[in-house]
C-alpha positions in Angstrom: 156.0 140.1 110.0 152.6 140.7 111.6 151.5 142.6 114.7 154.1 142.9 117.4 155.6 145.2 119.9 159.2 145.4 121.1 160.4 146.4 124.6 164.0 147.0 125.6 165.7 146.5 129.0 169.0 148.1 129.8 170.2 145.3 132.1 169.4 141.8 133.2 167.5 142.9 136.4 165.3 145.2 134.3 164.6 142.4 131.9 163.4 140.2 134.8 161.4 143.0 136.4 159.8 143.9 133.0 158.9 140.2 132.4 157.3 139.8 135.8 155.4 143.1 135.7 153.7 142.6 132.4 150.5 140.8 132.3 151.0 139.8 128.7 154.2 137.9 128.6 156.5 138.3 125.6 156.5 135.5 123.0 160.3 135.7 122.6 163.1 137.3 124.6 166.4 138.1 122.9 169.4 138.8 125.1 173.2 138.6 125.5 174.8 137.0 128.5 176.9 140.1 129.0 174.6 142.6 130.7 175.2 145.0 133.6 173.6 144.6 137.0 172.5 141.0 136.3 174.0 138.9 133.5 171.9 137.2 130.9 172.3 133.7 132.4 171.0 134.8 135.8 168.2 136.8 134.1 167.2 133.7 132.1 167.2 131.5 135.2 164.9 133.9 137.0 162.5 134.2 134.0 162.4 130.5 133.5 161.6 130.0 137.2 158.6 132.2 136.6 157.6 130.4 133.4 159.8 127.6 132.0 158.1 127.7 128.6 159.4 131.2 127.8 161.3 131.3 124.5 164.8 132.9 125.0 167.3 133.5 122.2 170.8 134.4 123.1 172.6 136.7 120.7 176.3 137.1 121.5 179.7 137.5 119.9 181.0 135.1 122.5 180.4 131.8 120.7 181.9 129.8 123.7 178.6 130.5 125.5 176.4 128.7 122.9 176.4 125.3 124.5 176.1 126.8 128.0 173.1 129.0 127.1 171.3 126.1 125.4 171.9 123.7 128.3 170.6 126.4 130.7 167.3 126.7 128.8 167.7 129.0 125.9 165.9 127.8 122.8 168.5 129.1 120.4 171.8 131.0 120.1 172.8 133.3 117.3 176.3 134.6 116.8 177.0 138.3 116.4 177.2 139.7 113.9 174.3 138.1 112.3 172.0 138.7 109.3 168.6 140.1 110.3 166.9 137.3 108.3 168.6 134.7 110.6 167.1 136.4 113.6 163.7 136.7 112.0 163.8 132.9 111.2 164.7 132.1 114.9 161.9 134.4 116.2 159.4 132.8 113.9 160.5 129.3 114.9 160.1 130.3 118.6 156.6 131.7 118.1 155.5 128.5 116.2 156.8 126.2 119.0 
């Protein structure tokens, strides 16, 4: 898959803080809308305010959130449970865009 690193955040606020504090921004962010402290939608809004070209993939078992997440700026939505190859395909697509 190439040279990459992965970083985890335990909640939406940490995700936003991690994004803002790293000089090298992630190529892709994968998150759920259900997160403690700050939900995924609010985290995505904050991240996109900082850089509206950020590629965000929502991964959630709540498929009712698919259209909402896309309309708010996510580049893709993947339903849990998913096959790892599906996620790899979405990440590769995000990197190429």
